[in-house]
N, C-alpha and C positions, 0 to 999 in steps of 0.2 A: 593554504593560509589554513590556520587551525583555531579556532575560537572555544575558550574556556564557556560550559552553561551551568547553569544554578540548577542544580536540584533538589536540593534540601537546605531547609534551617540547621545548624547543627544541633539546635536542642530537639529536634527532630529524634537523632540518632546517640543518646548519650552513651559513654564509655562501656562496653563489655557489650554492644548490642549493632544489630545490623538489620536494615531495612531493603526495601524494593524497592526502584525508582524506574521508571519509563521513559527513556527521552530519545528522539529522534530514530524512534519506531526499535527501539535498542533496550532491552530488559538489564538494568546495572544492579548489581547488590555491593550495597555501600555500607563497609564495616569502620566501628569508628574501637578501635586498640587500645588502651589507656590514653585516648586524646588523640593518637595517629591516623589518621584516616587511609583506607586501602578502598580501592573499587576493584571488581572481578566481574565480567561476564556474568550476569543473573539467572540464565538458563542451563541448566545442570545437565551434563552433555549426558547423562544416562536415561533420562524420558521427558527431558525438559523442565525436571522441578524449578521451584522459587527458590535459589538460593537464598535470597534476599531474605526469606524469608521465614527461615531458619535458621539455628540457634548458633553464637559464637562462645567460642571455649576459649582466649588466650586468642591466638591466632588460626583458630579451625573453626570454618564457617561447615555447618552440616545441615546438607539437602532433607527440608522436611519430610520429602515423599518416600527415600530408600535408604538415608542413610548416608550417600556419597556426602564425603571430607575431600575440603579443602583447605589447602593456607594460603589465607586472604592476603599475605605477603607476596608469595610468590606466585598464587595460580595454581601450585600444583596439586595433584592429587593425594591424598595422603599415603596411600599401599603403591598405588601405578606411577613411577615417575613419569611415563610417558601422558598419562593424560594431563592436561595442564587448562584451566582455564583462563583465556585473554586479559592482562590487567589493562587498567583504565585509569589514568593521569588521574591525582585529584588533590584538594588543596581546601584549607578553611582561607575565608577572609570576610570579616564585616558582619559575622554570625551568618554566611550562608555558607558551602559544601560547592563545591563546581569541581567536576569533569571536564576533559579536556581527552573527544579520541583520535589514535594515530593516523585516521585516514580523514582527520579536519571534517567532520560531521557537525554542522552547525543549524540555528535555525535564526529566526530572523533577530531577537531578542539577545541572542546569547553580546556579552560583552568581558572579554579578557579579565582576569584580575588585574591591577598593576604590581 
């Protein structure tokens, strides 16, 4: 069974920005690309930098520590196509942004969006 988990108010992440949330012991980088939500694993594979605290330019999210860049729509590294951040399913409902992990990680207060 997979559950949707509310991770942020939509207003917390306006278009053109990203943010970091820790959910079920995982770091999530949430990005708002012109009103379309994207979520990827939030730990940069280079040295564990906080991707969600980086800068978003179009669909490109730049790690604030060492500048590694990832396309939030695919999770792919900008230069090396073999380096990829796992994507996390995301949607907005009733002013909240929800994620669903592929392995079904859940919390007791998770409620799937209708």
